[in-house]
Structure formats: C-alpha cells, structure tokens
N, C-alpha and C positions, 0 to 999 in steps of 0.2 A: 453440355453438349454443345460439340461444333457445327454453327446453322450457315446454308448456303444459300447464297441469290438465287431463287432458279429463275432462269431464263428471263424472257422478259416481263417475266409475272409479276413482280415486283415482291412474292414473296421468301419469303424465307425460312425456309425449311432445314428441322434437324437434319446431319450428315445420317442418320441413324432412321428410318423409320419405322413401321408397324406391322408388320403381313400379316395380312389375317386370312391367307389363301388356305389351300385344303393341302400341300401334300405336308408342309407340316402338324398340318390340324387344329394345333389349339382352339383357334378359333368356328371351328368346325363341329370337331368331337371333344372338345378336350370341356372337361367339369365350369360349371359357370363360377367354382372360387376360385381354380385356378386362373380362367379368363380374367375376371377383375384383380386379382392379384398383378397381373403380369401387366394390367393395361396402368394399373397405378404410379410400377415402379418403373413402367414405360415416362405416364408422366409429370414424374418428379424426378427423373432425371431430364427430363426438361424435348422426352422426343414429343415432336410435335404435327406427323404426317403418318395419317391411317388408311391402309390400302387395305381394300374390301374390292369386289366381286359380287353378284347375284349369281356365279356360276358353281364358288364357293358353294356348296353343301346346298343346291341352289336354295339361296337366299337366308341359310340357316347364320353363316357369317355372319351375314347384313344385322340379321335379328337379332344376333350375340352383343353386335356391336354396338346397337344401338341404345340398348336395356343398361352394357357397361354404363357411355355416352352418356346418359337422362343425367340430369340434376345441375346440369349447369358443366360437366366435364367437358365438353363443347369449349369452352374457352379460348382463343389465341389460335386452337389445332386445328389444323386441313384434313381434312376429307376426301379421299380420291375413293369412288368406284366406277365401274364396267358395263358393261352394254357388250351380249354378242347378239349378231342378226342373224336369225337363221331364213329369213323372209325375203330375197333384195328386191322384191317387188314392190313391196310395204315398206321402206326403210324409215319414211318420219315419223310412220305411227307406232311403227315398231317399236325407236329408239326411246321415244314418247311415254308409251305401255311402261318401259325398262326403266324410267329414270322413277315416274312418276311410283309405281310396286317397289322402289330400290329406297324412296324416300319415305315411305309408310313403314319398310322395316326400321330404317335408318332412324325414327322417328325423328326426323330434318327439315325442313324446306327448303333446302340450298345442300349441293356438297359442291364440294372447290373444285376437283376436278374431275370428269368424264373422260373417261379412256373406249375405247373403239377395242373388244373384246379379239376378234377377227383376225389371222393373220390377211397381211398386204402381199399382194401377184402385181404382177402383168398386165398378167389378161384374166385376172379371175377365177372359177372354180369352186364346187368342192363348199369348203366350210369359207374359204378364203373371200377375199372383196379382193375388184381391181383396181389401182390407184385411181383412175380417172372416177370411177364412182366415189370414191370417199371422197375426191376432192368434187362431185362437182351434187353428189345428191347428201352422203352420210355430215360432210362439214354445213352445208344451210343449213342440216337440220338438226343437227349440235349449234347451231348457230342459233338459232332457234328460240332451243331451251336458254341458253343462256340473253339473251331479249326476254322471256318469261320470266327471270330470276331463277332460275330451277341448279343451273351451276355455271360456277364462275367464270371455269376456263374449259379448253379442251383439247381434249389429249389423242395417243394412239398407244396400242400394243405394238413395237417395234421388229414383227415375227412377221416375217415370211421371204418373199424375191427379195435381196438387197437394192436392184435396180427404182424398182418399187416405194420401196421405202425413203430412200432418198429423194426420190420424186415426191411426194407428201412434205414430207419436210424441209424439200427447197424452196416449196412453195409459199412458206411462212403464214401459213394458214392455221397452225395447230401451236401449241401452246407448250405441250409434254409430252414427251416419249418413255415408256417403259422401255429399255433396252438391257438384253442379257448380256450380262461383263462379265469374265470370270477367268480364272490360270487357267482354263482350258481352253479359252477362247476369248483370246482382247483386241480380236480385230477392227472392236468399234474403236480402238481409237490406236493401233497401231498397225502399220504392215505386216501379213501373215510372212512366216520362212516359204520357198515352194514347196507346193506339195504337202502344204499342212492340213490336215486333214481333219478341217473344220469349214462350216460358212462364212463363207467369206463378208462383213459387213462394209466394207470399201472405206473405212475409216472414218466409221460413221456420224460421232465426235465431234467433227471437223463440220461439219454441215448443222450438227443440233445448235452448235455455236453460235456459227454465222446466219442463223437462222433467227438465234434466240430460244430456242425450245428448251424448255429442262429436263433433266434426266432422271427417271427414274431408275436405275440397277436391281436387274433383278436374276433368277438362276445365281445368286453370288454361290453359294455353294454344288450347284449344275445337280438343283434336283437330291444331294444328298450326297451325293459322287465322290467330293471333295470332306467331305468327312474321315476318311481312310476306312470307312467300317461301310461292309453288306447291312449291316444290323440295321431293325429300324421300329422305333416306336409303334404299340402297340396300336397310338391314337391317327401314326401316321398314313399317308398313303401310299398302295402298291408302287417301286421307282416311277419316276414319270417317263413321261418318252423327253430325251434331248431337248434341249432347241439352239440349236445352231455348232451341233460339236459332234462328237460319235455320235449313230444312227443308234447305238443301242446304251443304256444304261452300263452296260456292267462293261462294254469298252471306257466309259469314263470313269468308272469305280474304280480300273487298273491304272488310267491312264493319275490317274488322282495319287495310288497310291506310290504311282513313280516319284511321286512331288516330295514325298515326307526327305528326303535331305535337307529340304527349308528347317524342319520341328528340330532334326539327325542335331541338326551343321548349326543349332542356338539361332534363327531368325522367329521364333514361333512357335508356341509352348504348345500346338496342334497345327492337324491340316484346315484346318475349320477354323481360326482364330486367323493364320495367314490368308486363306481368303477372302474372311471378309475386311478383312488392313490392307488385301492389294484392289478388294472393290473400291474402296472412296482415294486414291493415290492419286485418281485423274484428277482433273483442274476442272471435267467438265460436268464430271457428277454429282447432282445433284443434291439425291438422299435414293439410300440401298435399302433395299427390304430382306429379310433374312428368315426362313421359315425356321418354325417351331413347334415340339409337339408337347412342351414341357416350361414350363415358371425357369427351370434352371438351363434350358438352352438357349430363351430370354437372357438373359444373363450371362448366359459366356457369350455371344453376340453383342452387345450392352457392353464390357468387360470389354473385348477385342477392341472395337470400335476407338471407345478412349484410352486405346494405348496408343493412337497414331499411327499412319497408310505406314507402307511396309517403309523400312531403309532404305537408298542403293543400289546396296551391297547385297538384297535378297532379293530385288528387279535382276538384280544380274546373273543370280543362281537360276531365277526361274527363268529366264531368259535358255539359258545355258541345258538347264533340262529338260523343256518344251522342245527345245532343237530336237532332241531327241526323236516329237511324233512321226516327220516329216518323213513323209514317200511312205506313214502305213496306211492304212484300207481307213477310212473313215465307218 
C-alpha cells in the first residue's frame, strides 16, 4: 500500500483509508463479522487511517470501530473523528463534551485527527459556521483539546463557501481538510470549464499545499453516483445529498453514466474503479475514503487503489467527457 506524508503533520498515511461512514453503512448497519473481516483485511493490506464521526449512526460507527480496534489492533494506526456543533453559543463546551463521548465509545485515550463537521461559510447561519467563528472560537477550543492530549491534529470538513474554506486553510492553523473530490467535480485541483455545473472550489489543493494541510478525499464515488447504477445495498443509506456537484443525486447519476466510455474503452474495469483511481492521481491527496456496504465492496476499492492512478490518456478522455457538462443546470 502506497503511503504519503500528510501535510506538515509528519504522519505517513495509506493512500486508501478506511471510511466508517453512514452512506455505505458497513460500520453502522453491517454485521460484526463483516466489520471484523473488513478491518482485518485493511490492516493486512497496510491501511493505517480509519475515519469515523459521532454523526455516523449517532455514535454507532465509533462504538463498532472501538470494538474492532480493541486488543492492540490500533498499533501504528491513525484514527480520526469529528464534531458537529449545534450550539454556537457554547463552542468550547460542545467540542469538549463531543470528543469525550467519542473517546469513550472508541475506547481510546486520544484520536489522531479531530475534524469540525459543520459546513463553513462566510457569514454562518443554519448549521453552517462562519470562517470568523472557526478561526476565533473553534480553533482555540480544538487547541485546548490538543494540549490536553485528546487529539494530535486539528481539521475541518471542507464543505461550504469556497472563499470561507480558503480563508480557514490559508490561516495555517489547521492540519487536515476533508475535501470533496471526484470525476464530477475536480475543481479542488483544476480550473472548471466555463458554466460547469458544480461548485468551484477554486483550486483548493493549491491552498492546502501552500499551508501544509493534509487532504482526505471524500465523496470519491459521489455518494454512489459514480458506481453507474441506482441500485443500493440494503444496509446503505438512501442516496445522499450531493456535495459540490449537482443539486440532486439523480443528476449526478446521469452524468456518471456518461463517463462509461472510460470502462468500455478499456481504461478501467468499472466506473467505480475509474473513480477510485482518479481520486489518488493528484499529488495533494493524502488518503481517500470510499464508502462501502460489504466486505466485497471494500476489496474492490483496495484492488482499484493497488492498480495505481489513472494514466494520462484516461484523464484526457475524462476531460473530454466532462467538458460536455458545461452549460447544463446544476
């Protein structure tokens, strides 16, 4: 398994991480037998980053990960979890109470990376938090947790307004960013064509690299839209709201199917393989997370990553295919 230095943290993470999210559902609604088997296979393959959150099944994902990792399996493994802040009037207490609960469920005395899970916007509002609040209140609260030994590194989920995300990353006060990056929206890495139907992340990777911020790639399969099928496993979540791409999952799915020439022309064995290999192509990517419902889906992601990044010819073909999306409704 390829590993990459994770920003300025000094961590060396496997390019494929193990996502314990609710979209695929394995670590939330899967059987204990399958959870044990998948994590065992991951550890045997050299995967050393495991990502969870209290929001995944209201703590169920953390509890299951803690159970499987008990008994010394965490050796040389990095674990990350997250906090979603519902009450912006008590940020410090909220993040402290959240990480204490997470550590209890995980049966760990610390996590390696603690991510803010709220969208970050310029002015805040609703579930989103303003960039000013992140820098002025969340970061100091996270730093207190670091000083207390409850986390090693600080992070954000890079969802929200592009300008706000740039502002937080450019401040060089966080160590990690979870970035939506897939074949439907690669604007974290490259400029979008005119009138392209997706959020423009403004070459976010340029900002993370300059600031020394490590990147975890999320929504690699666009919530399942880049599997090429609308069928979902019984333990998977319903189609999630897109992040940064179309306004509906159905539109993402339709556009994903238009990328099938990558498979029919021999660049990849499946659309999911192409999407997974695409996500590890950019040098700014530290580790990617691919949703899974079954052990077999995990094994498919592992096999795809072991084939390596997509070749330039495939990237050129992808660029030609996605150029056709310009001018369409988002």
